Backbone as CSV, one residue per row, in Angstrom:
resi,resn,N_x,N_y,N_z,CA_x,CA_y,CA_z,C_x,C_y,C_z
1,MET,154.651,240.026,94.161,153.791,241.185,94.445,153.456,241.201,95.928
2,LYS,153.647,242.338,96.539,153.401,242.459,97.974,152.011,243.049,98.213
3,PHE,151.180,242.299,98.990,149.821,242.768,99.260,149.837,243.823,100.359
4,PRO,148.971,244.834,100.238,148.898,245.850,101.298,148.522,245.213,102.632
5,LYS,149.085,245.757,103.693,148.865,245.192,105.025,147.385,245.202,105.394
6,TYR,146.666,246.258,105.059,145.256,246.352,105.423,144.425,245.286,104.717
7,LEU,144.834,244.894,103.482,144.105,243.868,102.756,144.286,242.510,103.424
8,VAL,145.516,242.213,103.835,145.784,240.961,104.536,144.994,240.901,105.832
9,MET,144.989,241.992,106.590,144.260,242.036,107.857,142.763,241.872,107.640
10,THR,142.246,242.427,106.544,140.819,242.309,106.246,140.447,240.858,105.955
11,VAL,141.284,240.182,105.152,141.029,238.775,104.816,141.078,237.915,106.072
12,VAL,142.069,238.154,106.931,142.192,237.399,108.188,140.975,237.636,109.072
13,PHE,140.535,238.898,109.174,139.374,239.212,110.010,138.113,238.506,109.506
14,ILE,137.916,238.533,108.187,136.736,237.873,107.625,136.791,236.371,107.888
15,GLY,137.983,235.774,107.718,138.129,234.335,107.982,137.826,233.988,109.421
16,VAL,138.372,234.776,110.352,138.131,234.531,111.781,136.663,234.738,112.120
17,PHE,136.040,235.738,111.525,134.634,236.052,111.804,133.722,234.899,111.391
18,PHE,133.911,234.412,110.164,133.031,233.347,109.687,133.341,232.016,110.363
19,THR,134.602,231.787,110.720,134.931,230.579,111.482,134.241,230.611,112.840
20,GLY,134.240,231.790,113.480,133.553,231.928,114.764,132.059,231.688,114.638
21,LEU,131.460,232.238,113.580,130.037,232.000,113.357,129.755,230.510,113.202
22,TRP,130.618,229.816,112.460,130.417,228.381,112.219,130.558,227.594,113.521
23,VAL,131.626,227.888,114.279,131.919,227.114,115.491,130.863,227.318,116.561
24,PHE,130.401,228.558,116.706,129.475,228.862,117.794,128.007,228.871,117.372
25,ALA,127.744,228.472,116.151,126.341,228.365,115.711,125.635,227.270,116.524
26,PRO,124.337,227.420,116.744,123.588,226.423,117.549,123.281,225.163,116.748
27,TRP,124.337,224.385,116.417,124.176,223.227,115.547,123.286,222.147,116.158
28,ASP,123.340,221.964,117.491,122.503,220.944,118.119,121.021,221.254,117.911
29,GLU,120.654,222.524,118.173,119.262,222.924,118.000,118.854,222.869,116.529
30,PHE,119.788,223.199,115.645,119.491,223.167,114.212,119.103,221.760,113.774
31,GLY,119.818,220.743,114.251,119.513,219.369,113.885,118.119,218.946,114.306
32,ILE,117.756,219.322,115.524,116.434,218.958,116.037,115.341,219.689,115.260
33,LEU,115.556,220.990,115.015,114.558,221.766,114.278,114.398,221.248,112.844
34,ALA,115.523,220.888,112.208,115.454,220.360,110.841,114.667,219.054,110.807
35,PHE,114.894,218.188,111.797,114.148,216.930,111.848,112.652,217.190,112.025
36,GLU,112.305,218.151,112.864,110.895,218.478,113.082,110.247,219.015,111.808
37,GLU,111.015,219.806,111.036,110.486,220.326,109.774,110.227,219.188,108.783
38,VAL,111.188,218.269,108.686,111.019,217.127,107.786,109.861,216.252,108.250
39,ARG,109.761,216.045,109.556,108.669,215.222,110.110,107.308,215.833,109.790
40,ALA,107.181,217.159,109.920,105.916,217.825,109.623,105.574,217.741,108.137
41,ALA,106.589,217.934,107.270,106.346,217.860,105.830,105.939,216.446,105.421
42,ALA,106.574,215.427,106.025,106.227,214.043,105.712,104.813,213.716,106.180
43,ALA,104.437,214.218,107.354,103.097,213.956,107.888,102.014,214.527,106.976
44,ASP,102.299,215.665,106.354,101.330,216.255,105.423,101.061,215.345,104.229
45,ARG,102.015,214.460,103.932,101.873,213.539,102.794,101.539,212.120,103.235
46,GLY,101.211,211.962,104.525,100.778,210.652,105.004,101.882,209.735,105.472
47,TYR,103.085,210.287,105.723,104.206,209.500,106.224,104.621,210.039,107.589
48,PHE,104.963,209.145,108.503,105.206,209.555,109.881,106.586,209.095,110.349
49,LEU,107.384,210.052,110.860,108.746,209.803,111.303,108.856,209.994,112.813
50,THR,109.570,209.102,113.461,109.880,209.254,114.890,111.294,208.746,115.118
51,CYS,111.936,209.235,116.166,113.224,208.690,116.572,113.396,208.898,118.074
52,VAL,114.189,208.036,118.685,114.376,208.076,120.136,115.283,209.230,120.536
53,ALA,116.356,209.476,119.771,117.308,210.528,120.136,118.043,211.031,118.906
54,VAL,118.486,212.304,118.980,119.292,212.929,117.936,120.573,213.445,118.584
55,ARG,121.739,213.154,117.966,123.013,213.616,118.523,123.889,214.142,117.403
56,ARG,124.550,215.277,117.678,125.478,215.853,116.696,126.890,215.346,116.967
57,VAL,127.619,215.062,115.872,129.015,214.649,115.971,129.835,215.532,115.032
58,GLY,130.821,216.251,115.545,131.717,217.058,114.722,131.092,218.356,114.243
59,LEU,131.948,219.168,113.579,131.514,220.464,113.066,131.909,220.688,111.608
60,PHE,132.890,219.983,111.103,133.422,220.261,109.773,133.378,219.003,108.896
61,PRO,132.218,218.634,108.339,130.924,219.297,108.525,130.166,218.676,109.695
62,PRO,129.067,219.314,110.137,128.235,218.701,111.179,127.604,217.400,110.695
63,ARG,127.556,216.416,111.579,126.936,215.124,111.266,125.964,214.795,112.384
64,TYR,124.753,214.380,112.011,123.706,214.085,112.988,123.380,212.602,112.976
65,LEU,123.324,212.028,114.169,122.976,210.622,114.333,121.555,210.523,114.871
66,PHE,120.748,209.679,114.253,119.365,209.446,114.664,119.248,207.996,115.111
67,TYR,118.836,207.795,116.351,118.783,206.458,116.926,117.358,205.918,116.949
68,GLU,117.220,204.640,116.553,115.939,203.946,116.553,114.860,204.792,115.867
69,MET,115.082,205.057,114.607,114.158,205.886,113.835,113.170,205.004,113.079
70,ASP,111.902,205.384,113.124,110.831,204.706,112.392,110.288,205.629,111.313
71,ALA,110.026,205.063,110.145,109.348,205.780,109.063,108.186,204.911,108.620
72,GLU,106.973,205.434,108.789,105.782,204.631,108.531,104.868,205.324,107.532
73,GLY,104.390,204.542,106.551,103.452,205.039,105.562,102.379,204.012,105.309
74,PRO,101.536,204.225,104.297,100.473,203.270,103.992,101.039,201.876,103.694
75,MET,100.718,200.920,104.538,101.054,199.509,104.340,102.537,199.184,104.481
76,VAL,103.364,200.116,104.935,104.794,199.827,105.080,105.369,200.600,106.265
77,LYS,106.327,199.964,106.959,107.019,200.604,108.068,108.482,200.198,108.053
78,ALA,109.379,201.189,108.107,110.813,200.931,108.132,111.371,201.354,109.485
79,THR,112.201,200.498,110.084,112.841,200.788,111.359,114.346,200.760,111.166
80,PHE,115.017,201.844,111.565,116.463,201.970,111.408,117.112,201.994,112.785
81,ALA,118.038,201.067,113.044,118.751,201.087,114.317,119.526,202.387,114.462
82,GLU,120.132,202.832,113.368,120.872,204.096,113.381,120.897,204.681,111.982
83,ALA,120.659,205.978,111.894,120.761,206.694,110.625,121.547,207.973,110.874
84,SER,122.184,208.481,109.829,122.966,209.706,109.996,122.783,210.617,108.795
85,VAL,122.945,211.921,109.050,122.904,212.941,108.005,124.135,213.822,108.179
86,SER,124.943,213.921,107.114,126.140,214.770,107.137,125.938,215.916,106.155
87,LEU,126.058,217.152,106.636,125.892,218.305,105.761,127.058,218.396,104.778
88,ALA,126.768,218.916,103.583,127.789,219.105,102.543,127.770,220.573,102.121
89,PRO,128.378,221.466,102.919,128.267,222.911,102.657,128.844,223.348,101.319
90,LEU,129.997,222.776,100.913,130.598,223.183,99.641,129.711,222.797,98.470
91,ARG,129.196,221.569,98.478,128.302,221.132,97.404,127.011,221.956,97.410
92,SER,126.537,222.330,98.593,125.335,223.169,98.688,125.557,224.509,98.007
93,MET,126.728,225.112,98.241,127.019,226.415,97.629,127.155,226.295,96.112
94,LEU,127.791,225.220,95.646,128.003,225.056,94.207,126.709,224.745,93.465
95,SER,125.817,223.977,94.098,124.568,223.578,93.430,123.401,224.505,93.755
96,LEU,123.594,225.405,94.730,122.527,226.302,95.203,121.320,225.510,95.706
97,LYS,121.608,224.340,96.295,120.579,223.494,96.890,121.097,222.964,98.222
98,ALA,120.181,222.545,99.069,120.596,221.913,100.318,121.127,220.526,99.994
99,ALA,122.412,220.284,100.261,123.034,219.002,99.935,123.522,218.325,101.211
100,PHE,123.290,217.046,101.320,123.745,216.293,102.487,123.811,214.812,102.138
101,ARG,124.613,214.081,102.907,124.757,212.641,102.709,124.000,211.909,103.804
102,MET,123.189,210.939,103.406,122.435,210.111,104.347,123.007,208.704,104.363
103,GLU,123.127,208.126,105.561,123.588,206.752,105.716,122.725,206.062,106.770
104,PHE,122.606,204.745,106.678,121.879,204.007,107.706,122.474,202.622,107.862
105,ALA,122.149,201.990,108.984,122.615,200.629,109.251,121.496,199.855,109.927
106,ASP,121.439,198.552,109.635,120.515,197.635,110.307,119.067,198.120,110.244
107,ALA,118.517,198.123,109.042,117.126,198.533,108.848,116.254,197.312,108.564
108,VAL,115.026,197.365,109.063,114.032,196.328,108.791,112.792,197.001,108.212
109,VAL,112.302,196.483,107.086,111.107,197.030,106.441,110.009,195.984,106.510
110,ARG,108.871,196.360,107.083,107.707,195.471,107.188,106.613,195.987,106.271
111,TYR,105.962,195.075,105.548,104.925,195.494,104.627,103.811,194.452,104.611
112,ILE,102.662,194.867,104.092,101.463,194.035,104.057,101.701,192.846,103.116
113,PRO,101.229,191.600,103.474,100.416,191.313,104.664,101.229,191.241,105.966
114,GLN,102.227,190.362,106.059,103.070,190.326,107.252,104.499,189.981,106.853
115,ASN,104.952,190.554,105.777,106.279,190.254,105.267,107.283,191.316,105.707
116,SER,108.563,190.952,105.667,109.603,191.912,106.016,110.899,191.539,105.309
117,PHE,111.777,192.515,105.168,113.125,192.260,104.673,114.075,193.209,105.389
118,SER,115.347,192.883,105.368,116.334,193.698,106.077,117.305,194.339,105.094
119,MET,117.885,195.449,105.528,118.943,196.121,104.780,120.096,196.349,105.754
120,THR,121.262,195.824,105.441,122.378,195.901,106.381,123.012,197.291,106.423
121,ARG,123.020,197.964,105.277,123.593,199.310,105.224,123.077,200.022,103.981
122,GLY,123.180,201.349,104.000,122.789,202.121,102.835,123.314,203.534,102.921
123,GLU,123.469,204.167,101.772,123.900,205.557,101.736,123.441,206.197,100.434
124,MET,123.342,207.521,100.451,122.982,208.277,99.254,123.327,209.742,99.475
125,LEU,123.503,210.457,98.379,123.694,211.902,98.414,122.373,212.547,98.027
126,VAL,121.913,213.515,98.818,120.632,214.182,98.582,120.876,215.644,98.245
127,GLU,120.251,216.117,97.171,120.260,217.538,96.810,118.808,217.988,96.741
128,ALA,118.419,218.852,97.676,117.019,219.254,97.801,116.829,220.711,97.409
129,GLY,115.955,220.943,96.440,115.581,222.283,96.032,114.122,222.537,96.355
130,PRO,113.601,223.712,96.034,112.205,224.028,96.361,111.188,223.198,95.580
131,ALA,111.568,222.708,94.396,110.609,221.987,93.556,110.934,220.515,93.379
132,ALA,112.178,220.117,93.643,112.567,218.732,93.386,113.679,218.298,94.331
133,VAL,113.785,216.988,94.514,114.846,216.387,95.322,115.548,215.339,94.474
134,ALA,116.874,215.428,94.388,117.669,214.442,93.656,118.355,213.512,94.646
135,LEU,118.212,212.206,94.433,118.885,211.195,95.238,119.966,210.575,94.358
136,ARG,121.222,210.801,94.708,122.330,210.371,93.861,123.181,209.324,94.579
137,ASN,123.871,208.511,93.787,124.825,207.522,94.328,124.185,206.631,95.387
138,ILE,122.959,206.190,95.118,122.274,205.300,96.062,122.998,203.957,96.099
139,SER,123.256,203.477,97.306,123.894,202.171,97.481,123.294,201.510,98.714
140,VAL,122.583,200.397,98.518,121.923,199.676,99.607,122.272,198.200,99.501
141,ASP,122.627,197.591,100.641,122.945,196.166,100.697,122.001,195.465,101.668
142,GLY,121.765,194.185,101.435,120.924,193.386,102.333,119.983,192.508,101.533
143,ASP,118.871,192.106,102.168,117.859,191.341,101.436,117.397,192.105,100.208
144,LEU,117.298,193.420,100.356,117.014,194.300,99.225,118.275,195.073,98.898
145,GLY,118.717,194.984,97.642,119.861,195.753,97.184,119.396,196.838,96.226
146,MET,120.087,197.964,96.223,119.657,199.075,95.373,120.873,199.888,94.949
147,SER,120.856,200.368,93.708,121.915,201.248,93.222,121.344,202.178,92.161
148,GLY,122.015,203.316,91.944,121.562,204.274,90.941,121.170,205.595,91.559
149,GLY,120.244,206.277,90.911,119.777,207.566,91.397,118.428,207.918,90.800
150,MET,117.763,208.919,91.400,116.469,209.361,90.893,116.215,210.809,91.276
151,LYS,115.269,211.414,90.578,114.850,212.779,90.862,113.356,212.780,91.131
152,LEU,112.942,213.339,92.277,111.537,213.392,92.679,111.007,214.811,92.538
153,GLU,109.886,214.957,91.834,109.190,216.239,91.764,108.294,216.359,92.991
154,LEU,108.482,217.418,93.785,107.768,217.530,95.051,106.301,217.886,94.878
155,GLY,105.950,218.569,93.806,104.568,218.991,93.630,103.589,217.834,93.643
156,ASP,103.858,216.819,92.840,102.968,215.656,92.778,103.666,214.370,93.218
157,MET,104.877,214.517,93.812,105.658,213.371,94.292,105.866,212.338,93.187
158,SER,106.122,212.812,91.983,106.371,211.910,90.865,107.877,211.720,90.666
159,ILE,108.249,210.640,89.992,109.644,210.356,89.699,109.950,210.881,88.307
160,ALA,110.705,211.965,88.236,110.986,212.597,86.949,112.118,211.893,86.212
161,GLU,113.102,211.376,86.956,114.238,210.672,86.360,114.583,209.488,87.252
162,SER,115.044,208.395,86.645,115.441,207.235,87.442,116.321,206.287,86.652
163,ASP,117.410,205.850,87.286,118.167,204.712,86.778,118.423,203.732,87.927
164,VAL,117.495,203.722,88.887,117.614,202.857,90.060,117.290,201.415,89.686
165,VAL,118.151,200.505,90.097,117.938,199.072,89.908,117.916,198.405,91.281
166,MET,116.941,197.512,91.510,116.794,196.825,92.790,116.888,195.325,92.602
167,THR,117.493,194.649,93.563,117.375,193.192,93.685,116.543,192.946,94.937
168,VAL,115.531,192.081,94.829,114.544,191.963,95.898,114.401,190.509,96.339
169,PRO,113.921,190.291,97.588,113.671,188.930,98.067,112.460,188.314,97.367
170,PRO,112.309,186.981,97.404,111.234,186.302,96.663,109.835,186.820,96.987
171,GLU,109.544,187.096,98.273,108.198,187.545,98.633,107.870,188.883,97.987
172,LEU,108.826,189.782,97.973,108.596,191.086,97.348,108.557,190.959,95.833
173,ASN,109.285,190.018,95.298,109.281,189.779,93.860,107.878,189.432,93.367
174,LEU,107.128,188.658,94.165,105.752,188.298,93.800,104.859,189.533,93.747
175,ILE,105.044,190.444,94.692,104.224,191.657,94.725,104.545,192.562,93.540
176,LEU,105.827,192.713,93.221,106.220,193.582,92.111,105.757,193.039,90.769
177,ASN,105.478,191.734,90.709,104.977,191.131,89.465,103.499,191.411,89.222
178,MET,102.801,191.971,90.204,101.378,192.263,90.026,101.196,193.340,88.958
179,PRO,100.152,193.232,88.111,99.950,194.185,87.011,99.925,195.645,87.465
180,MET,99.358,195.913,88.633,99.240,197.294,89.107,100.598,197.937,89.380
181,MET,101.656,197.130,89.562,102.979,197.665,89.844,103.742,198.021,88.573
182,GLY,103.159,197.704,87.406,103.840,197.934,86.141,104.149,199.387,85.852
183,MET,103.390,200.319,86.428,103.668,201.726,86.182,104.806,202.262,87.048
184,TYR,105.235,201.465,88.025,106.299,201.907,88.937,107.627,201.199,88.691
185,VAL,107.582,199.932,88.312,108.812,199.157,88.127,108.700,198.280,86.881
186,GLU,109.845,197.875,86.363,109.865,196.906,85.277,110.931,195.857,85.564
187,ASN,110.619,194.624,85.237,111.518,193.501,85.494,112.613,193.475,84.426
188,VAL,113.874,193.451,84.863,114.979,193.428,83.907,115.686,192.070,83.886
189,SER,115.539,191.292,84.963,116.056,189.924,85.029,115.447,189.274,86.262
190,PRO,115.529,187.961,86.433,114.920,187.319,87.603,115.380,187.953,88.927
191,GLY,114.411,188.487,89.676,114.708,189.103,90.964,115.285,190.493,90.884
192,GLU,115.388,191.054,89.685,115.973,192.393,89.521,114.980,193.311,88.817
193,TRP,114.819,194.512,89.366,113.811,195.442,88.866,114.400,196.833,88.695
194,ARG,113.883,197.554,87.714,114.256,198.948,87.520,113.084,199.836,87.902
195,VAL,113.353,200.891,88.660,112.317,201.852,89.040,112.055,202.769,87.864
196,ARG,110.786,202.869,87.465,110.410,203.655,86.284,110.270,205.152,86.622
197,GLU,110.474,205.981,85.599,109.998,207.340,85.664,108.470,207.268,85.559
198,ASN,107.763,208.094,86.312,106.297,208.056,86.285,105.787,208.341,84.879
199,GLY,104.892,207.481,84.435,104.266,207.673,83.133,105.004,207.017,81.998
200,ARG,106.206,206.519,82.260,106.948,205.845,81.192,106.263,204.543,80.819
201,GLN,106.156,204.263,79.547,105.483,203.072,79.073,106.476,201.940,78.852
202,ARG,105.979,200.741,78.838,106.815,199.573,78.547,107.319,199.640,77.106
C-alpha cells in the first residue's frame, strides 16, 4: 500500500518538530528548578536537602548529576558523594506518572547518638503521582543492604505497601529492636528486617 505523499510529509514534520522541542528545551534550568521544588516540598515536612552542584549529562533521556548532596531530618543525616536522576519519558507516558531512575554512590548516614553506616551504591525506580510515590526495584549495598519496593501515601506520609527487606549493622540492629520500632519494622532473621506497611500488626 502506497501512502499519500502529504501524509508522509506530515509525519516527518511532526517528528522533526518534536525532536527540535526536545533538543532545544531548557533541560539545564529544568533540573535546577525541579531540585528546588523537591527541596521546598521536603522542607515543608521537616527534611532539608542541599547539594554543591547540579550537572546535566545527555538528552535521550536527560540525566542529572548531584554532587555532595546532603539530606537531613530529625536525628539523621545522609551525605551522598554523588547522586543521579535519569528521566524515563516512555514509562512516564505509559503510567501517567512522573517516572525516573535514581542512583547514588558512596553515601554515609549519621544518626543519634553518634553512630553511622555507609552505603557503597544504590538505585531505584520512582513513579510519582499527585497522591502517592512508588519506589520500585530498590537495590542498596554496603553496611546497610536493601531490596524490594514500597508505596508511600503523600497525604500522611504513610507506607501503603512494602516488601522491602534490610540487612543492618549491629548498632542499628539494637535500635530496631526497641519496642517503639515495632510498628515500622519486623525482624525476619538475625540482622535482617522487613519494613512494615503502616498499621500492620504482628
